[in-house]
C-alpha positions as CSV (number, residue, x, y, z in Angstrom):
1,M,0.0,-0.1,-0.1
2,D,1.7,3.1,-1.0
3,W,1.2,6.6,1.0
4,D,-1.3,8.7,-0.5
5,T,-3.6,5.5,-0.6
6,F,-2.8,5.0,3.1
7,A,-3.4,8.5,4.1
8,L,-6.8,8.7,2.3
9,I,-7.9,6.2,4.6
10,L,-6.7,8.0,7.5
11,R,-8.9,11.0,6.4
12,N,-12.3,9.2,5.7
13,H,-12.0,7.7,9.0
14,Y,-10.8,10.6,11.0
15,A,-12.2,13.2,9.4
16,P,-15.5,11.6,6.7
17,A,-16.9,14.1,4.9
18,V,-20.4,15.3,5.9
19,P,-23.2,14.0,3.7
20,T,-24.8,17.5,2.0
21,L,-28.3,17.2,3.7
22,I,-27.2,16.7,7.0
23,G,-24.7,19.8,6.6
24,R,-27.7,22.3,5.1
25,H,-30.1,20.7,8.1
26,E,-27.4,22.3,10.6
27,F,-27.0,25.5,8.3
28,Y,-30.7,26.0,8.5
29,Q,-31.0,25.1,12.1
30,R,-28.4,27.8,13.0
31,D,-29.4,30.6,14.4
32,Q,-27.7,33.5,16.8
33,R,-27.2,32.6,20.4
34,K,-27.8,34.7,23.4
35,G,-24.5,36.7,23.8
36,E,-22.9,36.1,20.2
37,S,-21.8,38.7,18.3
38,V,-22.8,39.5,14.7
39,G,-19.3,38.6,13.3
40,D,-19.1,34.9,15.5
41,F,-22.7,34.2,14.3
42,V,-21.4,35.2,10.6
43,A,-18.1,33.5,10.8
44,D,-19.6,29.7,11.7
45,L,-22.4,30.2,9.5
46,R,-19.7,30.7,6.7
47,N,-18.1,27.5,8.1
48,L,-21.0,26.0,8.3
49,G,-22.0,26.7,4.8
50,R,-18.7,25.7,3.0
51,L,-20.3,21.6,3.8
52,C,-23.6,22.6,2.1
53,G,-22.9,22.6,-1.5
54,F,-24.3,25.7,-2.4
55,T,-24.4,27.2,-6.0
56,N,-24.7,30.5,-4.1
57,L,-23.2,30.5,-0.5
58,E,-23.6,34.6,-0.4
59,E,-27.2,34.7,-1.1
60,A,-27.8,31.2,1.3
61,M,-25.4,33.3,4.1
62,R,-27.8,36.1,3.6
63,D,-30.9,34.3,4.2
64,R,-29.5,32.4,7.3
65,V,-28.0,35.5,8.9
66,V,-31.2,37.3,8.3
67,L,-33.7,34.9,9.9
68,G,-31.1,33.7,12.6
69,L,-30.8,37.3,14.0
70,R,-32.0,37.1,17.5
71,D,-33.4,40.7,17.9
72,P,-36.8,40.7,15.8
73,T,-36.4,44.1,15.3
74,V,-33.3,44.3,13.5
75,Q,-34.5,41.7,11.4
76,S,-37.5,43.5,10.4
77,K,-36.2,46.6,9.5
78,I,-33.5,44.7,7.1
79,M,-36.4,42.6,5.7
80,A,-38.5,45.5,4.8
81,K,-35.5,47.0,2.8
82,G,-36.4,44.0,0.1
83,D,-33.6,43.2,-2.1
84,I,-30.5,43.1,0.0
85,T,-27.0,41.9,-0.1
86,L,-25.3,39.9,2.5
87,A,-22.6,42.8,3.2
88,D,-25.5,44.8,3.5
89,S,-27.2,42.8,6.2
90,I,-24.1,42.3,7.9
91,A,-23.6,46.2,8.1
92,D,-27.2,46.9,9.6
93,A,-26.9,44.1,12.0
94,T,-23.4,44.8,13.3
95,A,-24.5,48.8,13.4
96,A,-27.7,48.0,15.4
97,E,-25.7,46.0,17.8
98,A,-22.8,48.5,18.2
99,T,-26.0,50.7,19.1
100,R,-27.4,48.6,21.3
101,K,-24.0,47.8,23.4
102,S,-23.7,51.1,23.4
103,A,-26.8,52.2,24.8
104,A,-26.5,49.1,27.6
105,W,-23.0,51.0,29.0
106,M,-24.2,54.1,28.9
107,R,-27.6,52.9,31.2
108,R,-25.3,50.8,33.3
109,A,-22.7,54.2,33.3
110,N,-25.5,56.6,34.5
111,G,-26.8,54.4,37.1
112,A,-23.1,53.8,38.5
113,N,-22.8,57.8,38.7
114,R,-25.4,58.0,41.1
115,Q,-23.5,55.7,43.4
116,P,-21.3,57.5,46.1
117,T,-17.7,56.2,45.6
118,N,-14.4,57.3,47.2
119,E,-12.3,56.2,44.4
120,K,-10.8,58.8,41.8
121,A,-11.4,57.9,38.0
122,T,-8.3,57.4,35.6
123,P,-8.2,59.6,33.0
124,T,-9.8,57.2,30.4
125,E,-12.4,56.8,33.1
126,K,-13.1,60.3,33.3
127,Y,-13.3,60.8,29.5
128,T,-15.4,57.6,29.3
129,S,-18.1,58.6,31.9
130,A,-18.3,62.4,31.2
131,T,-19.7,60.5,27.4
132,H,-18.7,61.9,24.0
133,H,-21.9,63.8,24.3
134,E,-21.1,66.5,26.8
135,D,-18.2,67.3,24.5
136,I,-20.4,67.6,21.8
137,E,-22.8,69.8,23.6
138,L,-20.2,72.5,24.6
139,K,-18.9,72.4,21.0
140,L,-21.9,73.4,19.1
141,F,-24.4,74.6,21.9
142,P,-22.1,76.0,24.6
143,H,-24.7,78.5,26.2
144,L,-27.8,76.2,25.3
145,H,-27.6,72.9,24.4
146,S,-26.8,71.4,27.7
147,Q,-28.7,68.2,29.3
148,R,-30.2,70.3,32.4
149,K,-31.7,72.8,30.1
150,T,-32.6,70.6,27.7
151,S,-34.7,68.0,30.1
152,H,-35.7,71.3,31.7
153,W,-37.5,72.0,28.2
154,T,-39.2,68.3,28.3
155,P,-42.5,69.2,30.0
156,K,-45.0,66.2,31.7
157,K,-47.2,65.8,29.0
158,T,-45.5,66.2,25.6
159,C,-44.7,64.0,23.2
160,L,-40.9,63.8,24.0
161,A,-42.2,63.4,27.7
162,R,-44.2,60.2,26.9
163,V,-41.5,58.6,24.8
164,L,-39.0,59.2,27.7
165,G,-41.1,57.3,29.7
166,W,-41.5,54.5,27.2
167,V,-37.4,54.4,27.0
168,E,-36.5,54.1,30.2
169,R,-39.8,51.6,31.6
170,G,-40.7,49.6,28.5
171,W,-42.5,50.3,25.4
172,P,-46.4,49.3,24.7
173,Q,-47.4,46.5,22.9
174,I,-50.5,48.7,21.3
175,E,-50.3,50.6,17.8
176,L,-49.1,54.1,18.9
177,N,-50.5,57.2,17.2
178,E,-48.4,58.5,14.2
179,I,-46.7,61.2,16.0
180,F,-45.0,58.2,18.2
181,K,-43.7,56.3,15.1
182,P,-40.4,58.0,14.6
183,F,-39.2,57.3,18.0
184,K,-40.9,53.8,17.8
185,N,-38.8,53.0,14.8
186,R,-35.7,53.6,16.5
187,Q,-37.0,52.0,20.2
188,T,-33.5,50.0,20.0
189,E,-31.4,52.8,19.7
190,L,-32.8,55.1,21.9
191,F,-31.9,55.6,25.5
192,S,-32.2,58.6,28.5
193,Q,-29.7,60.2,30.5
194,K,-30.7,62.9,33.0
195,G,-33.9,63.5,31.6
196,C,-32.6,63.6,27.9
197,I,-33.4,61.4,25.5
198,L,-30.4,60.4,23.1
199,W,-30.1,58.2,20.2
200,G,-26.6,57.3,19.6
201,D,-24.4,60.8,20.4
202,R,-27.3,62.8,18.9
203,V,-29.6,64.5,21.5
204,I,-33.0,64.9,20.6
205,I,-34.4,68.1,21.0
206,P,-37.7,69.6,22.6
207,A,-40.1,71.3,20.3
208,K,-39.6,74.2,22.3
209,L,-35.7,74.4,21.7
210,Q,-35.9,73.4,17.7
211,K,-35.9,77.5,16.5
212,K,-33.1,77.9,18.7
213,V,-31.1,75.0,17.6
214,L,-31.9,75.8,13.7
215,Q,-30.6,79.5,14.6
216,L,-27.2,78.0,16.1
217,L,-27.0,75.8,13.0
218,H,-27.2,78.5,10.6
219,N,-24.9,80.9,12.1
220,G,-22.5,81.7,9.4
221,H,-24.8,80.7,6.3
222,P,-23.2,77.4,5.7
223,G,-26.0,76.2,3.2
224,I,-28.1,73.2,3.3
225,V,-26.0,70.3,3.0
226,R,-23.4,71.8,5.8
227,M,-26.3,72.8,7.8
228,K,-27.7,69.2,7.8
229,A,-24.2,67.5,8.2
230,L,-23.6,69.2,11.4
231,A,-27.0,68.8,12.7
232,R,-26.7,65.0,12.2
233,S,-23.6,65.2,14.1
234,Y,-25.5,66.5,17.4
235,A,-29.3,66.6,17.3
236,W,-32.3,64.9,15.8
237,W,-36.1,65.6,16.1
238,P,-38.5,64.6,13.3
239,G,-38.9,66.4,10.1
240,M,-35.7,67.9,11.2
241,D,-33.9,68.0,7.7
242,K,-37.3,69.3,6.0
243,Q,-37.5,72.1,8.8
244,I,-33.5,72.7,7.8
245,E,-34.4,72.9,4.0
246,A,-37.7,75.6,4.8
247,W,-35.2,77.7,6.8
248,V,-32.2,77.8,4.3
249,A,-35.3,78.4,1.5
250,T,-36.6,81.8,3.4
251,C,-33.2,83.1,4.2
252,S,-31.9,85.7,1.4
253,K,-28.5,86.0,2.2
254,C,-27.9,82.0,1.4
255,Q,-29.7,82.1,-1.6
256,E,-27.5,84.9,-2.7
257,T,-24.3,83.0,-2.2
258,H,-25.7,79.7,-3.1
259,S,-22.9,79.2,-5.9
260,A,-20.1,80.6,-3.8
261,P,-20.4,79.2,-0.3
262,P,-18.0,80.7,2.6
263,R,-14.5,79.3,3.1
264,A,-13.6,76.7,5.7
265,S,-10.7,76.6,7.8
266,P,-8.6,73.8,7.5
267,T,-9.8,71.1,10.3
268,E,-7.2,70.6,13.4
269,W,-8.1,66.8,13.5
270,E,-7.9,65.3,17.0
271,T,-6.5,62.0,17.6
272,P,-8.7,59.2,17.2
273,R,-9.6,57.1,20.0
274,G,-8.9,53.8,18.5
275,P,-8.4,51.8,15.2
276,W,-11.5,52.6,12.5
277,S,-12.8,55.3,14.8
278,R,-12.3,58.1,12.0
279,I,-11.7,56.9,8.3
280,H,-11.1,59.4,5.5
281,I,-12.3,58.8,1.7
282,N,-11.2,60.2,-1.4
283,F,-11.4,59.0,-5.3
284,A,-8.1,58.4,-7.2
285,G,-8.1,58.4,-11.0
286,P,-8.8,58.1,-13.2
287,T,-5.2,56.2,-13.6
288,K,-4.5,54.0,-16.9
289,G,-8.3,54.0,-17.3
290,H,-9.5,53.2,-13.9
291,T,-11.0,55.0,-10.7
292,F,-10.3,53.9,-7.6
293,L,-11.8,54.4,-3.9
294,I,-9.3,55.4,-1.7
295,T,-10.1,54.8,2.5
296,V,-7.6,55.8,5.2
297,D,-7.8,55.2,8.6
298,A,-6.7,57.8,11.0
299,Y,-5.5,56.3,13.6
300,S,-3.2,53.1,11.9
301,N,-2.8,54.7,8.4
302,L,-4.3,51.6,7.2
303,L,-5.2,51.9,3.3
304,E,-7.9,50.3,1.7
305,V,-8.0,50.8,-2.3
306,N,-10.9,49.6,-4.2
307,K,-11.4,49.4,-7.8
308,M,-14.9,51.6,-9.3
309,K,-16.9,50.6,-12.2
310,T,-18.9,53.7,-11.6
311,T,-18.6,57.0,-8.8
312,T,-22.2,57.2,-7.9
313,T,-23.6,57.0,-4.5
314,E,-24.8,54.0,-4.9
315,A,-21.8,52.5,-5.9
316,V,-19.8,54.2,-3.3
317,I,-22.3,53.0,-0.5
318,K,-21.8,49.3,-1.6
319,K,-17.6,49.2,-1.3
320,L,-18.6,51.0,2.7
321,N,-20.6,48.0,3.2
322,R,-18.0,45.4,2.4
323,L,-15.5,47.9,4.4
324,F,-17.9,48.0,7.4
325,A,-18.6,44.4,7.1
326,K,-15.0,43.5,7.3
327,H,-13.6,46.3,10.3
328,G,-17.1,47.5,11.5
329,L,-18.8,50.9,11.8
330,P,-16.5,53.9,12.4
331,D,-17.3,57.1,14.5
332,V,-16.3,59.7,11.6
333,L,-16.1,59.5,8.1
334,V,-14.1,62.6,6.2
335,S,-14.9,63.3,2.7
336,D,-14.5,66.1,0.2
337,N,-17.8,68.1,-0.8
338,G,-18.1,65.8,-4.0
339,P,-21.6,65.1,-5.7
340,Q,-21.2,61.3,-4.3
341,F,-20.7,61.9,-0.6
342,T,-23.2,64.9,-0.8
343,A,-26.0,63.3,-2.0
344,L,-29.1,63.3,0.5
345,A,-29.0,59.1,0.0
346,F,-25.2,58.8,1.5
347,E,-26.0,61.5,4.3
348,Q,-29.2,59.5,5.1
349,Y,-26.7,56.0,4.8
350,L,-24.3,57.5,7.5
351,A,-26.9,59.0,9.7
352,D,-29.0,55.7,9.9
353,R,-25.6,54.1,11.0
354,G,-24.7,56.4,13.6
355,I,-21.6,57.7,11.4
356,R,-20.8,61.6,12.0
357,H,-20.2,62.8,8.6
358,T,-17.3,65.8,8.0
359,L,-16.8,67.6,4.8
360,T,-13.9,69.3,3.9
361,S,-13.7,72.6,1.6
362,P,-12.8,72.3,-1.9
363,V,-10.1,75.1,-1.4
364,H,-8.9,73.7,1.8
365,P,-7.7,70.2,0.3
366,V,-5.2,69.8,3.3
367,A,-8.0,69.2,5.6
368,N,-8.5,65.7,4.0
369,G,-4.5,65.4,3.9
370,R,-4.4,61.4,4.7
371,A,-7.0,60.7,2.1
372,E,-4.9,63.2,-0.4
373,R,-1.6,61.6,0.4
374,M,-2.8,58.1,0.0
375,V,-4.4,59.4,-3.5
376,Q,-1.0,60.2,-4.8
377,F,0.6,57.2,-3.4
378,T,-1.9,55.1,-4.8
379,K,-1.2,56.7,-8.6
380,K,2.4,56.5,-8.1
381,T,2.4,52.8,-7.3
382,L,0.1,52.3,-10.2
383,Q,1.9,54.1,-13.1
């Protein structure tokens, strides 16, 4: 008996091939377990799927990922989108998981902060317990946008007060009035802190303060796109985008300078808090007939280069879905004012995932210097 035959006998004995039918049974029975991350769930499904002989593994994976999620709310949201790719479904599930973990941590931190303690916090703990939310308030609304004043403007009988009660004590299992549906749709992503309702890092603004917030956002007449981007970084309320559009439309100075927006000063970037926390994106090319999407991690300088067949907003979103499924969701995405990045669909895509979008001015390309340098590096490498 030669060695190859002997090795084959040993493999068949100790690692027999799993029949396709049994493999598919295990695959279709696999659901996300309690406490299991989306990433671990997907990885195990992929291992099971390799034994099933699927002609289209990606499609089978997509169906099992969506149908096997533990959170029925996230599952329903993904299914409502209709035709969705595996990368899109993983990105949506991962984003919901990150938001849920953040909300749970904030609730624990809020409860812990109420307990007396003699221990001194380390610098890291001080930053965390204060939350990024307070830094945001000081930057945008230093004299208005604080938890104390925001909670003061949430009277007991308003729509927002009822939502606050549901966020803290649980949502009713009945059909709600239309005015509550924007909050109901985000119920798994909302949490309370000191009388305020937060959606990720964004404070939900009571009706009596919305006009004042619009006035602050409108300082300097930044225009619709920049005003929306700024608002989506810090605040939210139902119908906010439409109110911003109406506000700018009635401003004569904004209309006069519509074709020549004010110049923005170069951005001084803070040190990212960790890998993939802030990413910079830009296009390189055409180089030898090809255009590439350049993505740079500001923390590690990790470079991702993706060839683009087209440079539409939809094409960019598809590439980002794959990157987010691979690396996770960033906190901040930096881009220039290209039409792909300022489109409403792109802004909404980032807002839905809790990603803050920072735009750099075309007259100050140094503000997106990381991406610009990597564009030049990529061009030289490809030549």
